[in-house]
N, C-alpha and C positions, 0 to 999 in steps of 0.2 A: 260558245258554251255558256259563258257568263250571261250573255244577253238573253239566251233562251231560258235560263233559270229565273232571271229577273222578270222576264215576260210572263212566265208561268205564275210567279208570285203575284204579279200585278193582276193577272186575270182572275186569280182566286179571291183577291181582296177588294177588287173594284168592280168586277162585272156584275150587272144586275142579276145574272143567272148563276151567281157564285155557288148558291146552295145546290143547284143542279149539278154543277161541275164536281163539287165535293162528293155528292152521292155517287156520281159516275166513277170517280177515282176510287172510292172506297169499295165499290161492288164489282167493277169490271175492268176498267182501262189500265189501272196501275196496281201492281201486286202490293200486298200488305208488307210493309217494311218497318221494323223497329230500330230506332237509333237511340243509343245510350250515350249521354255526355257525362263523363267523370270529371268532376271539378266544376259543376254547373253554376255554382254561386260565386265564382271568382271573377276577376276582371276580364278575362277572355271568355269564361264559361257563360256568363249572362248574355252578352250580345250574340255569342255563338248559338246559344239555346234559342234565342229569339229568331235568328235566321233559319235555324232548322225547323222551327215551328211554322215559318212561312213557306217552307219547301213542300210542294204538293206531292212529292214522292214519299214523304214520311207519313205513316199511318199511326205509329205509336212512338212517343218521345218520352224517354225515361231520363230524369235529371237526378244526378247523385252528387252529393258533397258531404263533408263532415258536419256541416251546420248551414242553416238558413235556406236550405233547398225547398222546403214546403212553400215558403213565401214566393220564391222565384217561380216555382211551378204554378202556383195559384194565379200569379200575375199573368204569366204567359198563356195559361189555359183559357183566358177570356178572349183571346184572339180568334176570330171566326175563320179558321182554316181547318183543314181535314184532320190533323193529328190529334189524338188524345194524349194528354200530358199527365204524368204522375211524378211527384217529387219524392226522393228517398234521402234519408240522412242517417248517419251513424254506420259503423261497420256491420251491424246486424242486418241492415237492409241492402247492403251492396249486392248480395246474390240475387235478390228480387229485381233490382235495377238491371242486372245483366241477363237474366234468363230470357232466352228467345231473341236476343239482339242480333241483327244482321250487320250493323255497323256500330263500333264503339269508338268514340272520339275522346281522347285524353288530353285535356288542357290543364289537368291538376298540377299543383306545385306552386312554388313561390316565384314571383316575378323578379326580373333583373333590376337592380338598383344602381344608382350612380357609383362608378368606380368598380362595379362588380362585373367580372367577365362571365361568359357563359359557363366556363369551367368552374367558377366559384359556386355555381348553382348545383354542382354535381352531388355533393354529399347530402344535401337536403332532398332534392328531387329524385335521386336514384332510389332511395328507400321507399318513397311514395309510389313510384312506378313499379317497383318490385312487388309490393303488396297488391296493387291493382291488377297486375298481370297474372299473379297467382289466382286471383278470383276469376279473371276472364278464362283461364285455362280450365277452371272447374265448372263454370256456369254457362259459358258460350264459346267453346273452343273453335267453332267454325266461323265466328264473326270476323269481319274485316276490321283490323285495329289501326286506327289513325292516330299516330303519336305526335302530339304537339308539345308535350312537356320537354323543356330544355334541360340539359343540352341534348338535342336530338341525335347528334353524332354519337352519343353514348347511350341514351335511353333506348334507342331502337335495338342495339346489340344486347342490352340488358333484357329487354322483352324477349328477344329471340332465345336467349339462354334459359330464361324462366319457362318458356313454352317447351323447350327441348327437355328440361327436367321433368315436366309434366307429361311428356309424350304427345303433345298436341301441336308442335311447331309445324307450320306450313308457311314457307317463305313467300308464297303468293298472297298471303293474307295479312302481312305486316308491313305497314307503311310509315315512314317518317314524313311528316307534312312539311314540305319545303316551298309550298305554294306562295308564301309571302315574299320569298325572294323573287319569284317570277312576277308577281304583282308589282313589286317595286321596280324591277328591271323594265317592265312594260311602261310603267308610268313615267319613269325618268327618261327612257329612250324617246317616248312620244313627245315629251316636252322639248327635248333637245333637237329632235329631228323635225319638229313641227308637223306631225302627222296625227290623225285621229287615233286616240288611244285604243278605241274599240277594235281597230284593225290591226293592232300590233301583236306580234308574237315573238317572244324571246325565250329560247331554252336556257335553263340555269342548271348546271351540273355540279357535282362534287359533294359538298356537305351543306351544313346549315349553321355555320358560324365563321365570321371573319373571313380570312383568306381562303377557307375551304369552299366558300360560295363563289362559283365561277360562271357569270353570265356569258353566254356565247353571242355577243353582239354581231359577230361576223355572219351569223345565221338569222339575224333579226329580219323580220318582214313588217311592213314594206321597207325596201332598201333605202338607205339615206347616205349621203356623202359626208360622213363625219370624219374629222381628223383623228389621228392616233391619240393626240392629247385629249380630245373630247371622249373617246372611247375608254381611255384609261381613267378619266375622271368619273365616267358613268359606272365603270366597274367598281371603283373605290366607294362610290356613294351607295351602290347596291349592297356591297359588303358591310358598310357601316350604317345601314338603314336603321337598325335597332338602336344603336347608340344615338343617332340623330333624334329619335323620338324621346329616348330617356332624357337627353339633355334639354330638349324643348319643353318637357314636362317638369323640368327643374327638380328632378328626383322624386316627384310625386306619382310616378307611374311609368309604364313601359308601353310597348306596342300591343295594346289590347284590342282596339277596335279593328285595325287593319288585319291583325292576326285572326280575329273572329271571322272576318270576311273571307280571308284566305282558307281558313279551316272549313267554312261552309261550302266554298267552291269545290274543295277537294272531296268532301263528303258527298256532295251532289254528283260528282263524277263517279265515285264508287257506286252510288245507288243506280246511276244510269247503266254502268257496267253490269251490275247484278241483274238489272231488268232486261239485258240483252240489247241495249242500244249499241250500234256498231261504231268502231273507230273513235272510242273515247280515249284520248291521250292526254296525260298530265305528267309533269315532272314530280318525282318522289324519291326519297332515300330508302332503298330496298337492298335485299341481298342481291348481289350482282357479280357478273363475270366481265363486265365492260372494261374494268381495269384489274390489276392484281389485288386490289383491296376487296375484302369480303362484303362490304356494304358501300354503296355509291349512289348518289342522286343522278338520275338521268330521265329521259322521257320513257314512260311505260304505257303500254296499251292495257286498258282495264276491261274486264269482262265478267262473266258469271262466276268465275273462280277467283276473282281478284286480279292479280297480275297475269295477263295472258302472254305478254311479251315485253322484255326489257330491250329497249332500242339503243342502238349504238350512238356514239358521239357525233358522227358525221365529220365533215371537214373543219379543221380548226385553223385559226390564224396563228402566226408565230407567237404573238403575245399570249394567246389562249393556251398554246402548247406549253409555254413557259409557266403560265399560271397553274396549269394542271400538274406539272411536276413539282411546283412549290407547295401545293396544297396537300400532296399525298402523305408526307411524314406527319403533319399535324392531324390529318384526318385519321390515319392509322393509329396514332397515339390515343385519340379519343375513343376509337372503336375498341382498342385493347383495354382501355380503362373500364369501359362498360362491361366487357366480358369478364375481366378480373373481379369486378364488384359482384357480378351475378354468380360467379362460380366459387367464391370464397365460402 
């Protein structure tokens, strides 16, 4: 999936007949699709907007932030790919940015800083997400909403409650983007197993913070003969991937570039599903009956209506079963915190 997206990008940007391909996409082969990025001028938003501009499935790209968006939009709009780009700034223009959107990606909010847990972000980012979701419910209630703003374990339930209040909630159309956990798990596993990373697949379930992130290395492909100690270390590194980046940047940033990549991968999957591409499967934090928790990250099949099927966990190792039980109380607490915030 990632290879095909990158190949599509390369063909549009390097092929001598790129202009012919763009005309074909615009008029016949690929449906018109509008993607809106909320928080487009931020550390995640800018590279994410760039990657969506490179995606041949996007025909209209709306970039919104409270400031600096016109400059980002002008910069990106000079790239010779299919999509038309418009930048919007201020609350007054939020509705215009959202009107007609097929996919809305939300990286808006403040980043995590040294010593700050994902839970510390809650009070700031919860209010931002609430306002944006109220606008989505009003201007594009049928859009697929890709939530990146942390803490995802709480912001997705907040969004669900806001949409319920507005009478627009469709659980098939709300996603918590946990793709970065999958990206990390694949990368770390490939390095330890010494296999080509492009061939690796690792499901990651649970949530999107600390111990709630549970990579299922027992289901990883291709199979590798790794010890229990190595698998435990890989699990811990996947769970602490965000902290690893924050510390490496010495407090001057968080995981913005890798998160933008992961967000673009998931948005690409949503667009393919909308366009009728079969068997598009990604991990995502969604309303779920896989466990007793109301929201849970697992593999989902994407289609024309968003979530077509929430897939089960499959066979788990004893270590993973233990991890699953350990994560449930913390994940439930985060979910309930989001619901409480939205319903107060």
